[in-house]
N, C-alpha and C positions, 0 to 999 in steps of 0.2 A: 621674564618678559618685560620689556620696557613699557612704561605707562603711555607713551606717545603711540606706540604700535597698537596697543590695546584700544585706545580711543579712536584710531583710524578704522579699526575693524568694527567697532560699535557703530560709528557714523556710516560706514559702508552698508552694514546690515539693516539700518533703518530705512534706506531708500530702495533696497533690492527686494525682490520677491523671495520667499523662503524656498530652499532647495528640497526640503522634505516632501514626501508624497503622502497623501491621505489614504493609506493602504486599505483598510477594510471597506472604505466607502467608495474609493475609485480604484478598480483593479485593472492591472495590465493583462493582456493576453499572455498565456504561457508560451514558451518557445516550442517550436514544432517537434524537436527531438528530445523533449524533456521526458525522463523516465519516471512515471508516477505509479499509481497502484496497479497491480497485476490483475488482469481480467482473463478468466478461463471460459472458453467456448466448449461446452461438453459434447457437441455433436460430432466433430471429427476425432475427438480424443479416443485413444484405444487403451489407455491406462498402462502404458509401457513403463512409466516411472522415470524416464530419462531426465525430466525436469527436476525431480527430487534428487537424483544422483548427482547432477551437475551443480546444484545450488550450493555455493560455498558457505552460506549462512544457515543451512538446514531450515529454511523458511517454508519449504513445501514438503508435504507428506501425501503420498498416494496410498490409499487403502483399497485393495481389490476385494470386493465382497463376493462377486460371482463372475469369474472369468468368462464362462460360456455365454452367459446372458449379457455380458459387458456392463455390469453394474459395479461401480466403484465411486469413491469420493475423494476429493482433494481438500486438504487442509492447508490454508495459507496463513502463516504467522506474519502479519504485517509489521509487527514490532521487531522482528528479527531481520527482515529484508533489507539488503543494502542497495537495492535498485540497480544492480549491475547489469541485468538483462541477459544473464547467461542462460536462464531457463527458457527464454524466448528463442534464443539462438539454437539451443539443443533440441527443441521440440520439432520432431519430423513432420507432424501433422499440421502444424501451424495453428494450434488451438490456444496458444497463449499470446497475449499482447500487453504492453504496458501503456496505460492511458496517459495522455499528456495533459488532460484537463482535470485529473483527480490527483492533486499534489498537496492540498491542504489537509494533512492527515493527523493533526494533533487531537488528543483526547485527554480526558481527566482520569479515566480508568483503563485498564488493560483489556477489558471485556470486548471492546469494539475492534481490537486488533486481531482477533481470531476469526477467520472467515472460512466457513466450511460449506462446501457445495457437493451435492450428489448428482450423478449423471441422470438417473431416472426421475429426478425432481422430488423424491421423498425426503423426509427429514434425515439428517445425518445420523449415522449409526452410533457414534460416540460423542460425548460432550466432555471437554476438558475443563470447563469452568464449573465452579461449585454452584449449588442451588442459590437462589437469590436470598432466601432467609437464613442460610448458613446451616440448616439442618440436613441430615442425610435423608433422602427419600427412597423408598423401596421401589424397585423397578417393576 
């Protein structure tokens, strides 16, 4: 690069406003069709498992606990999800949607990426993450 060109760029940047944005402090609204975190509405869900079958990243697991009483749980692995929206398209009951306002999904550990929900509101039947202290606890 020639020194004259560099000096012109420096002089131009002294009188212009910076182009960068102050991201964490000034946030722009997310686009309307942005595919963010998956949200599950358990009321219309029948536990058919089509969302888990059609997920190309195996990010969704459906565990049927009691088919007759319609008790089941869904496990969503946020760290595996590619946000393709295939599960939303294949859901016949319309109980899945991708939030456009929940897209800042960074975390320091993988514990926050495992989301488990049960239809009847009780605690999930299984836990994939180890206990916090690292010791095995009796069930």
